C-alpha positions as CSV (number, residue, x, y, z in Angstrom):
1,V,-25.6,-64.0,-16.5
2,V,-27.9,-61.7,-15.6
3,D,-26.7,-58.3,-17.3
4,L,-26.9,-55.0,-15.1
5,R,-29.6,-53.4,-16.5
6,T,-31.5,-56.6,-15.7
7,Q,-30.2,-56.7,-12.1
8,Q,-31.0,-53.4,-11.7
9,K,-34.9,-53.8,-12.7
10,Q,-35.2,-56.4,-10.2
11,F,-33.5,-54.5,-7.8
12,E,-36.3,-51.8,-8.4
13,K,-39.1,-53.9,-8.2
14,L,-37.9,-55.5,-5.0
15,V,-37.6,-51.6,-3.7
16,K,-40.7,-50.9,-4.9
17,D,-42.3,-53.9,-3.3
18,L,-40.7,-53.4,0.2
19,R,-41.9,-49.6,0.3
20,K,-45.3,-50.6,-1.0
21,K,-45.7,-53.4,1.8
22,L,-43.3,-51.5,4.6
23,G,-44.5,-47.9,3.8
24,D,-41.8,-45.3,2.4
25,E,-41.0,-44.2,5.9
26,K,-40.1,-47.4,7.4
27,A,-38.1,-48.5,4.3
28,K,-36.4,-44.8,4.4
29,R,-36.2,-46.0,8.3
30,M,-34.6,-49.3,7.2
31,V,-32.2,-48.0,5.4
32,S,-30.9,-44.9,7.6
33,E,-30.6,-47.2,9.9
34,G,-28.1,-49.9,8.7
35,V,-30.3,-53.0,8.5
36,Y,-28.6,-53.8,5.5
37,M,-25.0,-52.6,5.4
38,N,-25.1,-53.5,1.8
39,G,-27.8,-53.5,-0.9
40,K,-25.9,-52.7,-3.9
41,S,-23.7,-55.7,-4.3
42,A,-24.1,-59.6,-4.0
43,C,-22.5,-62.3,-1.1
44,C,-21.6,-64.4,-3.4
45,N,-19.8,-64.7,-7.1
46,S,-18.0,-62.6,-8.7
47,G,-17.4,-59.5,-11.5
48,L,-19.6,-56.0,-11.0
49,Y,-21.3,-56.1,-7.9
50,Q,-20.7,-59.6,-7.6
51,G,-23.2,-59.7,-10.5
52,T,-21.5,-63.0,-12.6
53,Y,-23.2,-65.9,-11.3
54,S,-20.8,-68.7,-11.1
55,Y,-23.0,-71.3,-9.0
56,G,-20.1,-71.3,-6.6
57,G,-17.2,-71.7,-9.0
58,M,-19.4,-74.4,-11.0
59,R,-20.7,-72.5,-13.8
60,G,-17.5,-71.4,-16.2
61,V,-16.6,-68.8,-13.7
62,R,-14.3,-70.7,-11.8
63,E,-13.0,-67.6,-9.2
64,Y,-15.8,-66.4,-6.9
65,S,-15.9,-64.8,-3.4
66,L,-17.8,-65.7,-0.4
67,C,-18.7,-62.5,2.2
68,P,-18.3,-63.4,5.4
69,N,-20.9,-61.7,7.0
70,P,-24.1,-62.4,4.3
71,E,-26.8,-60.8,7.0
72,E,-26.0,-57.9,5.9
73,Y,-26.4,-58.2,2.3
74,V,-29.9,-57.7,0.5
75,F,-28.7,-60.2,-2.0
76,F,-26.9,-63.7,-1.4
77,D,-25.7,-64.1,-5.2
78,S,-27.4,-62.5,-8.2
79,Y,-30.6,-64.0,-8.4
80,H,-31.5,-64.7,-4.6
81,P,-32.2,-62.7,-2.2
82,S,-30.5,-63.2,1.0
83,E,-31.7,-65.9,3.9
84,R,-32.4,-62.7,6.1
85,A,-34.6,-61.0,3.2
86,Y,-35.8,-63.9,2.8
87,Q,-36.9,-64.2,6.8
88,Q,-38.8,-60.6,6.0
89,F,-40.2,-61.2,3.4
90,G,-41.5,-64.2,5.3
91,Q,-43.1,-62.6,8.1
92,L,-44.5,-60.0,5.8
93,M,-46.6,-62.7,4.5
94,W,-47.8,-64.6,7.7
95,N,-47.9,-61.5,10.1
96,G,-48.9,-58.5,7.2
97,S,-52.3,-57.0,6.7
98,W,-54.2,-58.9,4.0
99,H,-52.6,-56.1,1.5
100,T,-49.4,-58.3,1.4
101,T,-49.2,-61.1,-1.2
C-alpha cells in the first residue's frame, strides 16, 4: 500500500515534470480545458482517492472499482499513469525538443 504522502510527492513530481516539459502556460491550459477530468484519484482500486493498491482484487483487498472512462484520468491505479498519460509522455519523448528526457 502506498501511503497518501508518497502518492502526493509522486503526483507533485509528475506535475513539476509536465510543467517543465510543456511550460506553465500549456500545463495550465490543459487543466483548464479539462484534458483530464480527474487528476485527484485513480481509475482503478479502492480506498481514499482509489489509492489502495488491490491489483484488481488479487492483493488482499478484494473489493475494488474500475471507472468506465479511464481516458479521463491521469492515473490508472495508485502506481501507474493512464494509457492516455503514457501516450502523451511518449509523444513528448519522440517529438519533443532535445530537452525532453
